[in-house]
Structures are given as structure tokens and as C-alpha cells.
All heavy atoms as TSV, in Angstrom:
chain	resi	resn	atom	element	x	y	z
A	1	MET	N	N	5.573	-12.867	-13.562
A	1	MET	CA	C	6.051	-11.794	-12.711
A	1	MET	C	C	7.456	-11.392	-13.169
A	1	MET	O	O	8.321	-12.247	-13.344
A	1	MET	CB	C	6.073	-12.269	-11.260
A	1	MET	CG	C	6.712	-11.275	-10.320
A	1	MET	SD	S	6.943	-11.843	-8.618
A	1	MET	CE	C	5.352	-12.448	-8.205
A	2	PRO	N	N	7.700	-10.094	-13.321
A	2	PRO	CA	C	9.042	-9.653	-13.693
A	2	PRO	C	C	10.057	-10.014	-12.603
A	2	PRO	O	O	9.712	-9.985	-11.413
A	2	PRO	CB	C	8.906	-8.134	-13.808
A	2	PRO	CG	C	7.453	-7.861	-13.897
A	2	PRO	CD	C	6.757	-8.995	-13.229
A	3	PRO	N	N	11.275	-10.324	-12.977
A	3	PRO	CA	C	12.300	-10.676	-11.984
A	3	PRO	C	C	12.491	-9.597	-10.916
A	3	PRO	O	O	12.789	-9.911	-9.769
A	3	PRO	CB	C	13.565	-10.855	-12.819
A	3	PRO	CG	C	13.085	-11.160	-14.192
A	3	PRO	CD	C	11.773	-10.442	-14.351
A	4	SER	N	N	12.302	-8.320	-11.274
A	4	SER	CA	C	12.493	-7.232	-10.312
A	4	SER	C	C	11.452	-7.254	-9.196
A	4	SER	O	O	11.633	-6.618	-8.169
A	4	SER	CB	C	12.443	-5.880	-11.026
A	4	SER	OG	O	11.172	-5.679	-11.614
A	5	ARG	N	N	10.357	-8.008	-9.379
A	5	ARG	CA	C	9.317	-8.082	-8.352
A	5	ARG	C	C	9.365	-9.379	-7.549
A	5	ARG	O	O	8.562	-9.569	-6.644
A	5	ARG	CB	C	7.943	-7.924	-8.996
A	5	ARG	CG	C	7.754	-6.520	-9.520
A	5	ARG	CD	C	6.341	-6.263	-9.883
A	5	ARG	NE	N	6.227	-4.888	-10.342
A	5	ARG	CZ	C	5.241	-4.443	-11.068
A	5	ARG	NH1	N	4.271	-5.247	-11.437
A	5	ARG	NH2	N	5.205	-3.186	-11.432
A	6	ALA	N	N	10.314	-10.225	-7.862
A	6	ALA	CA	C	10.441	-11.484	-7.128
A	6	ALA	C	C	10.694	-11.193	-5.655
A	6	ALA	O	O	11.537	-10.379	-5.302
A	6	ALA	CB	C	11.573	-12.321	-7.709
A	7	GLY	N	N	9.945	-11.833	-4.798
A	7	GLY	CA	C	10.109	-11.661	-3.363
A	7	GLY	C	C	9.460	-10.406	-2.804
A	7	GLY	O	O	9.539	-10.158	-1.607
A	8	MET	N	N	8.835	-9.606	-3.642
A	8	MET	CA	C	8.201	-8.362	-3.205
A	8	MET	C	C	6.726	-8.605	-2.880
A	8	MET	O	O	6.121	-9.555	-3.364
A	8	MET	CB	C	8.275	-7.288	-4.302
A	8	MET	CG	C	9.679	-6.920	-4.736
A	8	MET	SD	S	10.579	-6.059	-3.437
A	8	MET	CE	C	11.806	-7.293	-3.049
A	9	LYS	N	N	6.132	-7.749	-2.074
A	9	LYS	CA	C	4.720	-7.798	-1.719
A	9	LYS	C	C	4.061	-6.480	-2.117
A	9	LYS	O	O	4.641	-5.415	-1.945
A	9	LYS	CB	C	4.530	-8.011	-0.214
A	9	LYS	CG	C	5.107	-9.310	0.286
A	9	LYS	CD	C	4.335	-10.483	-0.271
A	9	LYS	CE	C	4.869	-11.794	0.286
A	9	LYS	NZ	N	4.218	-12.941	-0.275
A	10	ARG	N	N	2.825	-6.566	-2.610
A	10	ARG	CA	C	2.089	-5.372	-3.022
A	10	ARG	C	C	1.436	-4.729	-1.800
A	10	ARG	O	O	0.907	-5.415	-0.927
A	10	ARG	CB	C	1.016	-5.749	-4.038
A	10	ARG	CG	C	0.207	-4.566	-4.474
A	10	ARG	CD	C	-0.875	-4.842	-5.451
A	10	ARG	NE	N	-1.158	-6.240	-5.664
A	10	ARG	CZ	C	-1.668	-6.718	-6.781
A	10	ARG	NH1	N	-1.958	-5.920	-7.772
A	10	ARG	NH2	N	-1.918	-7.997	-6.910
A	11	ILE	N	N	1.464	-3.398	-1.766
A	11	ILE	CA	C	0.747	-2.601	-0.770
A	11	ILE	C	C	-0.211	-1.722	-1.552
A	11	ILE	O	O	0.194	-1.051	-2.497
A	11	ILE	CB	C	1.714	-1.728	0.049
A	11	ILE	CG1	C	2.710	-2.599	0.812
A	11	ILE	CG2	C	0.952	-0.808	0.973
A	11	ILE	CD1	C	3.783	-1.813	1.535
A	12	GLN	N	N	-1.470	-1.730	-1.171
A	12	GLN	CA	C	-2.426	-0.920	-1.926
A	12	GLN	C	C	-3.508	-0.371	-1.020
A	12	GLN	O	O	-3.629	-0.767	0.126
A	12	GLN	CB	C	-3.060	-1.729	-3.046
A	12	GLN	CG	C	-3.930	-2.883	-2.567
A	12	GLN	CD	C	-4.427	-3.726	-3.720
A	12	GLN	OE1	O	-3.633	-4.221	-4.509
A	12	GLN	NE2	N	-5.715	-3.875	-3.814
A	13	GLY	N	N	-4.285	0.563	-1.546
A	13	GLY	CA	C	-5.403	1.146	-0.820
A	13	GLY	C	C	-6.417	1.680	-1.809
A	13	GLY	O	O	-6.141	1.784	-3.009
A	14	TYR	N	N	-7.570	2.031	-1.318
A	14	TYR	CA	C	-8.628	2.577	-2.162
A	14	TYR	C	C	-8.868	4.031	-1.785
A	14	TYR	O	O	-9.068	4.344	-0.603
A	14	TYR	CB	C	-9.915	1.765	-1.997
A	14	TYR	CG	C	-9.792	0.401	-2.615
A	14	TYR	CD1	C	-9.317	-0.678	-1.879
A	14	TYR	CD2	C	-10.108	0.199	-3.948
A	14	TYR	CE1	C	-9.183	-1.926	-2.456
A	14	TYR	CE2	C	-9.975	-1.054	-4.535
A	14	TYR	CZ	C	-9.517	-2.107	-3.775
A	14	TYR	OH	O	-9.382	-3.336	-4.353
A	15	PHE	N	N	-8.826	4.893	-2.794
A	15	PHE	CA	C	-8.986	6.328	-2.598
A	15	PHE	C	C	-9.898	6.879	-3.683
A	15	PHE	O	O	-10.174	6.214	-4.671
A	15	PHE	CB	C	-7.608	7.025	-2.645
A	15	PHE	CG	C	-6.659	6.514	-1.603
A	15	PHE	CD1	C	-5.773	5.480	-1.884
A	15	PHE	CD2	C	-6.661	7.039	-0.321
A	15	PHE	CE1	C	-4.908	4.986	-0.916
A	15	PHE	CE2	C	-5.803	6.547	0.647
A	15	PHE	CZ	C	-4.920	5.524	0.350
A	16	SER	N	N	-10.325	8.109	-3.507
A	16	SER	CA	C	-11.231	8.725	-4.476
A	16	SER	C	C	-10.505	8.974	-5.799
A	16	SER	O	O	-9.267	9.061	-5.837
A	16	SER	CB	C	-11.770	10.056	-3.938
A	16	SER	OG	O	-10.754	11.042	-3.989
A	17	PRO	N	N	-11.266	9.121	-6.882
A	17	PRO	CA	C	-10.657	9.437	-8.178
A	17	PRO	C	C	-9.834	10.729	-8.139
A	17	PRO	O	O	-8.825	10.833	-8.818
A	17	PRO	CB	C	-11.852	9.575	-9.122
A	17	PRO	CG	C	-12.904	8.718	-8.513
A	17	PRO	CD	C	-12.714	8.855	-7.028
A	18	ARG	N	N	-10.249	11.684	-7.306
A	18	ARG	CA	C	-9.483	12.943	-7.194
A	18	ARG	C	C	-8.091	12.686	-6.623
A	18	ARG	O	O	-7.109	13.302	-7.052
A	18	ARG	CB	C	-10.230	13.933	-6.309
A	18	ARG	CG	C	-11.504	14.463	-6.933
A	18	ARG	CD	C	-12.234	15.414	-6.007
A	18	ARG	NE	N	-11.385	16.577	-5.738
A	18	ARG	CZ	C	-11.396	17.250	-4.599
A	18	ARG	NH1	N	-12.186	16.888	-3.603
A	18	ARG	NH2	N	-10.613	18.290	-4.430
A	19	VAL	N	N	-8.016	11.810	-5.641
A	19	VAL	CA	C	-6.714	11.474	-5.050
A	19	VAL	C	C	-5.834	10.793	-6.092
A	19	VAL	O	O	-4.656	11.125	-6.242
A	19	VAL	CB	C	-6.892	10.582	-3.802
A	19	VAL	CG1	C	-5.549	10.061	-3.306
A	19	VAL	CG2	C	-7.609	11.342	-2.701
A	20	LYS	N	N	-6.395	9.842	-6.813
A	20	LYS	CA	C	-5.639	9.130	-7.852
A	20	LYS	C	C	-5.127	10.101	-8.911
A	20	LYS	O	O	-3.973	10.031	-9.330
A	20	LYS	CB	C	-6.510	8.044	-8.490
A	20	LYS	CG	C	-5.900	7.363	-9.693
A	20	LYS	CD	C	-4.596	6.657	-9.381
A	20	LYS	CE	C	-4.108	5.909	-10.614
A	20	LYS	NZ	N	-2.785	5.370	-10.460
A	21	ARG	N	N	-5.989	11.006	-9.348
A	21	ARG	CA	C	-5.604	11.971	-10.382
A	21	ARG	C	C	-4.485	12.883	-9.884
A	21	ARG	O	O	-3.492	13.111	-10.573
A	21	ARG	CB	C	-6.837	12.781	-10.789
A	21	ARG	CG	C	-6.641	13.674	-11.973
A	21	ARG	CD	C	-7.941	14.281	-12.533
A	21	ARG	NE	N	-8.974	14.561	-11.523
A	21	ARG	CZ	C	-10.076	13.844	-11.335
A	21	ARG	NH1	N	-10.333	12.786	-12.063
A	21	ARG	NH2	N	-10.957	14.182	-10.405
A	22	GLN	N	N	-4.618	13.386	-8.654
A	22	GLN	CA	C	-3.588	14.260	-8.093
A	22	GLN	C	C	-2.271	13.510	-7.921
A	22	GLN	O	O	-1.190	14.050	-8.192
A	22	GLN	CB	C	-4.060	14.833	-6.765
A	22	GLN	CG	C	-3.100	15.825	-6.157
A	22	GLN	CD	C	-3.745	16.616	-5.051
A	22	GLN	OE1	O	-4.667	17.371	-5.303
A	22	GLN	NE2	N	-3.267	16.431	-3.833
A	23	PHE	N	N	-2.365	12.260	-7.476
A	23	PHE	CA	C	-1.163	11.440	-7.299
A	23	PHE	C	C	-0.468	11.208	-8.633
A	23	PHE	O	O	0.750	11.304	-8.744
A	23	PHE	CB	C	-1.568	10.113	-6.650
A	23	PHE	CG	C	-0.414	9.279	-6.192
A	23	PHE	CD1	C	0.443	9.724	-5.213
A	23	PHE	CD2	C	-0.203	8.020	-6.737
A	23	PHE	CE1	C	1.495	8.938	-4.773
A	23	PHE	CE2	C	0.850	7.234	-6.316
A	23	PHE	CZ	C	1.697	7.694	-5.333
A	24	ARG	N	N	-1.246	10.895	-9.666
A	24	ARG	CA	C	-0.694	10.690	-11.010
A	24	ARG	C	C	-0.013	11.965	-11.515
A	24	ARG	O	O	1.083	11.910	-12.071
A	24	ARG	CB	C	-1.792	10.265	-11.970
A	24	ARG	CG	C	-1.243	9.885	-13.340
A	24	ARG	CD	C	-2.316	9.434	-14.319
A	24	ARG	NE	N	-3.324	8.591	-13.713
A	24	ARG	CZ	C	-4.639	8.746	-13.864
A	24	ARG	NH1	N	-5.118	9.710	-14.621
A	24	ARG	NH2	N	-5.484	7.928	-13.293
A	25	LEU	N	N	-0.652	13.120	-11.302
A	25	LEU	CA	C	-0.058	14.395	-11.723
A	25	LEU	C	C	1.243	14.669	-10.974
A	25	LEU	O	O	2.209	15.165	-11.554
A	25	LEU	CB	C	-1.042	15.541	-11.521
A	25	LEU	CG	C	-2.195	15.587	-12.499
A	25	LEU	CD1	C	-3.215	16.651	-12.084
A	25	LEU	CD2	C	-1.697	15.849	-13.914
A	26	LEU	N	N	1.266	14.364	-9.691
A	26	LEU	CA	C	2.491	14.541	-8.907
A	26	LEU	C	C	3.617	13.685	-9.479
A	26	LEU	O	O	4.752	14.155	-9.623
A	26	LEU	CB	C	2.235	14.183	-7.444
A	26	LEU	CG	C	3.407	14.325	-6.484
A	26	LEU	CD1	C	3.911	15.756	-6.442
A	26	LEU	CD2	C	2.987	13.872	-5.093
A	27	ALA	N	N	3.304	12.457	-9.817
A	27	ALA	CA	C	4.315	11.573	-10.410
A	27	ALA	C	C	4.813	12.140	-11.736
A	27	ALA	O	O	6.026	12.185	-11.982
A	27	ALA	CB	C	3.734	10.175	-10.613
A	28	ILE	N	N	3.896	12.573	-12.576
A	28	ILE	CA	C	4.285	13.142	-13.880
A	28	ILE	C	C	5.139	14.386	-13.692
A	28	ILE	O	O	6.195	14.524	-14.303
A	28	ILE	CB	C	3.030	13.456	-14.721
A	28	ILE	CG1	C	2.349	12.158	-15.153
A	28	ILE	CG2	C	3.384	14.315	-15.930
A	28	ILE	CD1	C	0.956	12.349	-15.714
A	29	ASN	N	N	4.691	15.280	-12.827
A	29	ASN	CA	C	5.421	16.539	-12.613
A	29	ASN	C	C	6.769	16.324	-11.949
A	29	ASN	O	O	7.672	17.138	-12.092
A	29	ASN	CB	C	4.573	17.510	-11.794
A	29	ASN	CG	C	3.385	18.024	-12.568
A	29	ASN	OD1	O	3.380	18.062	-13.789
A	29	ASN	ND2	N	2.341	18.411	-11.851
A	30	SER	N	N	6.904	15.237	-11.198
A	30	SER	CA	C	8.173	14.924	-10.520
A	30	SER	C	C	9.078	14.042	-11.371
A	30	SER	O	O	10.197	13.750	-10.968
A	30	SER	CB	C	7.887	14.191	-9.202
A	30	SER	OG	O	7.077	14.956	-8.370
A	31	ASP	N	N	8.563	13.577	-12.513
A	31	ASP	CA	C	9.285	12.651	-13.380
A	31	ASP	C	C	9.683	11.388	-12.621
A	31	ASP	O	O	10.797	10.892	-12.739
A	31	ASP	CB	C	10.500	13.327	-14.017
A	31	ASP	CG	C	11.023	12.560	-15.223
A	31	ASP	OD1	O	10.225	11.873	-15.900
A	31	ASP	OD2	O	12.243	12.620	-15.491
A	32	LEU	N	N	8.741	10.903	-11.788
A	32	LEU	CA	C	8.937	9.682	-11.022
A	32	LEU	C	C	7.763	8.752	-11.287
A	32	LEU	O	O	6.721	9.180	-11.779
A	32	LEU	CB	C	8.987	9.996	-9.522
A	32	LEU	CG	C	10.143	10.866	-9.057
A	32	LEU	CD1	C	9.921	11.319	-7.631
A	32	LEU	CD2	C	11.448	10.103	-9.174
A	33	THR	N	N	7.928	7.497	-10.936
A	33	THR	CA	C	6.810	6.560	-11.042
A	33	THR	C	C	5.941	6.692	-9.785
A	33	THR	O	O	6.400	7.189	-8.744
A	33	THR	CB	C	7.297	5.110	-11.157
A	33	THR	OG1	O	7.935	4.734	-9.928
A	33	THR	CG2	C	8.251	4.924	-12.332
A	34	GLU	N	N	4.718	6.222	-9.893
A	34	GLU	CA	C	3.850	6.201	-8.719
A	34	GLU	C	C	4.453	5.310	-7.638
A	34	GLU	O	O	4.364	5.611	-6.451
A	34	GLU	CB	C	2.443	5.753	-9.100
A	34	GLU	CG	C	1.722	6.777	-9.958
A	34	GLU	CD	C	0.326	6.360	-10.351
A	34	GLU	OE1	O	-0.216	5.387	-9.780
A	34	GLU	OE2	O	-0.243	7.015	-11.247
A	35	GLU	N	N	5.088	4.239	-8.039
A	35	GLU	CA	C	5.743	3.352	-7.076
A	35	GLU	C	C	6.864	4.073	-6.332
A	35	GLU	O	O	7.036	3.899	-5.120
A	35	GLU	CB	C	6.285	2.117	-7.791
A	35	GLU	CG	C	6.801	1.056	-6.869
A	35	GLU	CD	C	7.148	-0.234	-7.587
A	35	GLU	OE1	O	6.904	-0.357	-8.798
A	35	GLU	OE2	O	7.666	-1.130	-6.916
A	36	ASP	N	N	7.632	4.904	-7.044
A	36	ASP	CA	C	8.677	5.690	-6.386
A	36	ASP	C	C	8.079	6.635	-5.349
A	36	ASP	O	O	8.625	6.803	-4.258
A	36	ASP	CB	C	9.472	6.506	-7.409
A	36	ASP	CG	C	10.388	5.666	-8.268
A	36	ASP	OD1	O	10.802	4.584	-7.839
A	36	ASP	OD2	O	10.683	6.105	-9.405
A	37	LEU	N	N	6.947	7.267	-5.699
A	37	LEU	CA	C	6.302	8.182	-4.767
A	37	LEU	C	C	5.775	7.445	-3.537
A	37	LEU	O	O	5.878	7.956	-2.414
A	37	LEU	CB	C	5.163	8.939	-5.447
A	37	LEU	CG	C	5.586	9.976	-6.485
A	37	LEU	CD1	C	4.353	10.628	-7.098
A	37	LEU	CD2	C	6.495	11.027	-5.886
A	38	VAL	N	N	5.219	6.258	-3.718
A	38	VAL	CA	C	4.752	5.467	-2.577
A	38	VAL	C	C	5.937	5.114	-1.676
A	38	VAL	O	O	5.854	5.232	-0.458
A	38	VAL	CB	C	4.003	4.197	-3.038
A	38	VAL	CG1	C	3.752	3.261	-1.864
A	38	VAL	CG2	C	2.699	4.563	-3.714
A	39	GLY	N	N	7.039	4.720	-2.270
A	39	GLY	CA	C	8.236	4.418	-1.485
A	39	GLY	C	C	8.730	5.623	-0.707
A	39	GLY	O	O	9.111	5.510	0.467
A	40	ARG	N	N	8.702	6.780	-1.352
A	40	ARG	CA	C	9.118	8.013	-0.670
A	40	ARG	C	C	8.183	8.308	0.503
A	40	ARG	O	O	8.639	8.635	1.594
A	40	ARG	CB	C	9.112	9.165	-1.661
A	40	ARG	CG	C	9.563	10.461	-1.075
A	40	ARG	CD	C	9.528	11.565	-2.114
A	40	ARG	NE	N	10.090	12.772	-1.564
A	40	ARG	CZ	C	9.979	13.963	-2.123
A	40	ARG	NH1	N	9.338	14.096	-3.263
A	40	ARG	NH2	N	10.513	15.016	-1.571
A	41	ALA	N	N	6.874	8.176	0.264
A	41	ALA	CA	C	5.899	8.431	1.330
A	41	ALA	C	C	6.082	7.446	2.493
A	41	ALA	O	O	6.005	7.840	3.666
A	41	ALA	CB	C	4.484	8.347	0.768
A	42	LEU	N	N	6.300	6.191	2.174
A	42	LEU	CA	C	6.532	5.203	3.227
A	42	LEU	C	C	7.773	5.543	4.038
A	42	LEU	O	O	7.758	5.471	5.273
A	42	LEU	CB	C	6.646	3.801	2.629
A	42	LEU	CG	C	5.342	3.191	2.146
A	42	LEU	CD1	C	5.611	1.910	1.358
A	42	LEU	CD2	C	4.400	2.918	3.308
A	43	ASN	N	N	8.845	5.924	3.358
A	43	ASN	CA	C	10.061	6.279	4.087
A	43	ASN	C	C	9.849	7.496	4.980
A	43	ASN	O	O	10.387	7.559	6.090
A	43	ASN	CB	C	11.227	6.496	3.129
A	43	ASN	CG	C	11.933	5.206	2.797
A	43	ASN	OD1	O	11.795	4.208	3.497
A	43	ASN	ND2	N	12.694	5.210	1.725
A	44	LEU	N	N	9.060	8.477	4.523
A	44	LEU	CA	C	8.756	9.636	5.372
A	44	LEU	C	C	7.975	9.210	6.614
A	44	LEU	O	O	8.228	9.694	7.723
A	44	LEU	CB	C	7.972	10.683	4.574
A	44	LEU	CG	C	8.765	11.451	3.519
A	44	LEU	CD1	C	7.822	12.282	2.648
A	44	LEU	CD2	C	9.804	12.349	4.187
A	45	LEU	N	N	7.023	8.303	6.431
A	45	LEU	CA	C	6.251	7.781	7.562
A	45	LEU	C	C	7.157	6.993	8.507
A	45	LEU	O	O	7.100	7.178	9.734
A	45	LEU	CB	C	5.111	6.894	7.056
A	45	LEU	CG	C	4.256	6.207	8.108
A	45	LEU	CD1	C	3.550	7.228	8.997
A	45	LEU	CD2	C	3.251	5.284	7.443
A	46	PHE	N	N	7.976	6.126	7.952
A	46	PHE	CA	C	8.898	5.352	8.788
A	46	PHE	C	C	9.800	6.284	9.605
A	46	PHE	O	O	9.997	6.085	10.801
A	46	PHE	CB	C	9.761	4.419	7.934
A	46	PHE	CG	C	9.003	3.331	7.225
A	46	PHE	CD1	C	9.528	2.754	6.078
A	46	PHE	CD2	C	7.773	2.877	7.676
A	46	PHE	CE1	C	8.858	1.743	5.414
A	46	PHE	CE2	C	7.084	1.862	7.019
A	46	PHE	CZ	C	7.635	1.294	5.883
A	47	LYS	N	N	10.353	7.287	8.943
A	47	LYS	CA	C	11.252	8.230	9.616
A	47	LYS	C	C	10.515	8.961	10.736
A	47	LYS	O	O	11.043	9.111	11.840
A	47	LYS	CB	C	11.802	9.229	8.604
A	47	LYS	CG	C	12.793	10.199	9.192
A	47	LYS	CD	C	13.364	11.106	8.111
A	47	LYS	CE	C	14.397	12.055	8.689
A	47	LYS	NZ	N	14.984	12.898	7.627
A	48	ALA	N	N	9.290	9.419	10.469
A	48	ALA	CA	C	8.503	10.128	11.478
A	48	ALA	C	C	8.216	9.259	12.695
A	48	ALA	O	O	8.083	9.765	13.812
A	48	ALA	CB	C	7.192	10.629	10.868
A	49	GLU	N	N	8.154	7.954	12.490
A	49	GLU	CA	C	7.882	7.015	13.580
A	49	GLU	C	C	9.164	6.450	14.187
A	49	GLU	O	O	9.120	5.536	15.012
A	49	GLU	CB	C	6.998	5.872	13.069
A	49	GLU	CG	C	5.615	6.321	12.627
A	49	GLU	CD	C	4.783	6.863	13.784
A	49	GLU	OE1	O	4.908	6.352	14.917
A	49	GLU	OE2	O	3.993	7.801	13.544
A	50	GLY	N	N	10.314	6.975	13.767
A	50	GLY	CA	C	11.587	6.525	14.318
A	50	GLY	C	C	12.024	5.161	13.833
A	50	GLY	O	O	12.784	4.474	14.512
A	51	LEU	N	N	11.529	4.763	12.663
A	51	LEU	CA	C	11.866	3.459	12.092
A	51	LEU	C	C	12.851	3.617	10.943
A	51	LEU	O	O	12.950	4.694	10.340
A	51	LEU	CB	C	10.593	2.778	11.578
A	51	LEU	CG	C	9.541	2.483	12.641
A	51	LEU	CD1	C	8.223	2.082	11.996
A	51	LEU	CD2	C	10.045	1.395	13.575
A	52	PRO	N	N	13.587	2.568	10.602
A	52	PRO	CA	C	14.507	2.648	9.468
A	52	PRO	C	C	13.752	2.914	8.162
A	52	PRO	O	O	12.649	2.415	7.952
A	52	PRO	CB	C	15.157	1.260	9.425
A	52	PRO	CG	C	14.912	0.661	10.757
A	52	PRO	CD	C	13.640	1.266	11.272
A	53	GLU	N	N	14.364	3.694	7.301
A	53	GLU	CA	C	13.788	4.013	5.993
A	53	GLU	C	C	14.155	2.893	5.016
A	53	GLU	O	O	15.176	2.958	4.337
A	53	GLU	CB	C	14.310	5.362	5.507
A	53	GLU	CG	C	13.904	6.505	6.425
A	53	GLU	CD	C	14.526	7.818	6.023
A	53	GLU	OE1	O	14.502	8.160	4.830
A	53	GLU	OE2	O	15.057	8.497	6.928
A	54	ILE	N	N	13.320	1.883	4.933
A	54	ILE	CA	C	13.649	0.661	4.200
A	54	ILE	C	C	12.828	0.451	2.936
A	54	ILE	O	O	12.913	-0.609	2.317
A	54	ILE	CB	C	13.489	-0.570	5.111
A	54	ILE	CG1	C	12.058	-0.675	5.629
A	54	ILE	CG2	C	14.514	-0.526	6.248
A	54	ILE	CD1	C	11.747	-1.976	6.331
A	55	ALA	N	N	12.035	1.429	2.520
A	55	ALA	CA	C	11.130	1.219	1.386
A	55	ALA	C	C	11.846	0.805	0.107
A	55	ALA	O	O	11.271	0.102	-0.717
A	55	ALA	CB	C	10.293	2.463	1.128
A	56	PHE	N	N	13.076	1.215	-0.073
A	56	PHE	CA	C	13.789	0.875	-1.303
A	56	PHE	C	C	14.828	-0.222	-1.116
A	56	PHE	O	O	15.599	-0.511	-2.017
A	56	PHE	CB	C	14.427	2.127	-1.921
A	56	PHE	CG	C	13.398	3.123	-2.372
A	56	PHE	CD1	C	13.173	4.277	-1.648
A	56	PHE	CD2	C	12.637	2.881	-3.502
A	56	PHE	CE1	C	12.206	5.186	-2.059
A	56	PHE	CE2	C	11.668	3.775	-3.915
A	56	PHE	CZ	C	11.456	4.928	-3.187
A	57	ASP	N	N	14.841	-0.859	0.057
A	57	ASP	CA	C	15.731	-1.995	0.312
A	57	ASP	C	C	15.069	-3.248	-0.235
A	57	ASP	O	O	14.527	-4.056	0.504
A	57	ASP	CB	C	16.002	-2.159	1.809
A	57	ASP	CG	C	16.784	-1.010	2.380
A	57	ASP	OD1	O	17.335	-0.225	1.594
A	57	ASP	OD2	O	16.829	-0.896	3.607
A	58	ARG	N	N	15.088	-3.407	-1.547
A	58	ARG	CA	C	14.343	-4.485	-2.180
A	58	ARG	C	C	15.222	-5.489	-2.893
A	58	ARG	O	O	14.738	-6.515	-3.323
A	58	ARG	CB	C	13.338	-3.903	-3.181
A	58	ARG	CG	C	12.378	-2.982	-2.503
A	58	ARG	CD	C	11.498	-2.161	-3.384
A	58	ARG	NE	N	11.544	-2.419	-4.783
A	58	ARG	CZ	C	10.562	-2.148	-5.603
A	58	ARG	NH1	N	9.450	-1.655	-5.142
A	58	ARG	NH2	N	10.673	-2.361	-6.888
A	59	GLY	N	N	16.455	-5.153	-3.103
A	59	GLY	CA	C	17.320	-6.081	-3.818
A	59	GLY	C	C	16.936	-6.225	-5.272
A	59	GLY	O	O	17.384	-7.127	-5.953
A	60	GLY	N	N	16.127	-5.312	-5.771
A	60	GLY	CA	C	15.651	-5.374	-7.153
A	60	GLY	C	C	15.866	-4.047	-7.861
A	60	GLY	O	O	16.869	-3.382	-7.653
A	61	ALA	N	N	14.896	-3.664	-8.641
A	61	ALA	CA	C	15.015	-2.492	-9.510
A	61	ALA	C	C	15.263	-1.205	-8.738
A	61	ALA	O	O	15.911	-0.302	-9.236
A	61	ALA	CB	C	13.752	-2.351	-10.365
A	62	HIS	N	N	14.761	-1.104	-7.515
A	62	HIS	CA	C	14.888	0.139	-6.752
A	62	HIS	C	C	15.849	-0.024	-5.581
A	62	HIS	O	O	15.680	0.615	-4.572
A	62	HIS	CB	C	13.507	0.557	-6.223
A	62	HIS	CG	C	12.540	0.854	-7.288
A	62	HIS	ND1	N	12.376	2.111	-7.798
A	62	HIS	CD2	C	11.681	0.063	-7.966
A	62	HIS	CE1	C	11.436	2.096	-8.719
A	62	HIS	NE2	N	11.010	0.850	-8.844
A	63	GLU	N	N	16.817	-0.870	-5.743
A	63	GLU	CA	C	17.701	-1.200	-4.625
A	63	GLU	C	C	18.247	0.040	-3.940
A	63	GLU	O	O	18.198	0.170	-2.733
A	63	GLU	CB	C	18.852	-2.075	-5.117
A	63	GLU	CG	C	19.686	-2.616	-3.987
A	63	GLU	CD	C	20.669	-3.625	-4.489
A	63	GLU	OE1	O	21.767	-3.208	-4.849
A	63	GLU	OE2	O	20.335	-4.816	-4.543
A	64	ALA	N	N	18.766	0.988	-4.698
A	64	ALA	CA	C	19.295	2.213	-4.096
A	64	ALA	C	C	18.198	3.228	-3.868
A	64	ALA	O	O	18.291	4.059	-2.980
A	64	ALA	CB	C	20.388	2.817	-4.982
A	65	GLY	N	N	17.146	3.189	-4.645
A	65	GLY	CA	C	16.035	4.120	-4.516
A	65	GLY	C	C	16.397	5.517	-4.972
A	65	GLY	O	O	17.562	5.906	-4.950
A	66	PRO	N	N	15.409	6.266	-5.376
A	66	PRO	CA	C	15.686	7.607	-5.873
A	66	PRO	C	C	15.872	8.632	-4.772
A	66	PRO	O	O	16.182	9.773	-5.042
A	66	PRO	CB	C	14.439	7.928	-6.709
A	66	PRO	CG	C	13.369	7.142	-6.061
A	66	PRO	CD	C	14.040	5.877	-5.573
A	67	PHE	N	N	15.697	8.275	-3.502
A	67	PHE	CA	C	15.735	9.260	-2.440
A	67	PHE	C	C	16.755	8.939	-1.375
A	67	PHE	O	O	16.661	9.410	-0.265
A	67	PHE	CB	C	14.335	9.377	-1.794
A	67	PHE	CG	C	13.329	9.818	-2.789
A	67	PHE	CD1	C	12.455	8.917	-3.358
A	67	PHE	CD2	C	13.273	11.134	-3.193
A	67	PHE	CE1	C	11.531	9.317	-4.293
A	67	PHE	CE2	C	12.355	11.550	-4.127
A	67	PHE	CZ	C	11.486	10.645	-4.682
A	68	ARG	N	N	17.727	8.131	-1.699
A	68	ARG	CA	C	18.766	7.814	-0.725
A	68	ARG	C	C	19.867	8.801	-0.819
A	68	ARG	O	O	20.261	9.263	-1.813
A	68	ARG	CB	C	19.287	6.426	-0.992
A	68	ARG	CG	C	18.342	5.419	-0.451
A	68	ARG	CD	C	19.161	4.343	0.109
A	68	ARG	NE	N	18.324	3.704	1.090
A	68	ARG	CZ	C	18.507	2.478	1.464
A	68	ARG	NH1	N	19.470	1.780	0.985
A	68	ARG	NH2	N	17.740	1.950	2.361
């Protein structure tokens, strides 16, 4: 395991190939990683629910996150 993933937990789901393809294109067009996009989506969900936006509070590679 890379040091940047130490202490981290994976979040995943199963979606159609069309969703995966569109998500990959969004990442490419945004010049972001898929992981960055998942973090952004989680923070939007957290914010909508009145929760702290903590998706990039990892103490690792994305400590500051691309959307802070």
C-alpha cells in the first residue's frame, strides 16, 4: 500500500458502463483524478446535509484537496 493511503478506507459502488465512461470523461476534461471527483461529490453531499466537508481531510496526498 502506498504511504499516501495509510489509514484510508476505500468507498466504492457498482454502476453501469455508461456511468463509468461518463465519469472517466469528466475526470479527463476536468484534468482531475476520479478520486478527486469522488471527493468533490462527497463534499457536495456533506454540505447539502449540513455536515462538515471532510473528504480531503486525509493527512495524505490530498490533505488540502483541490476544492478547498
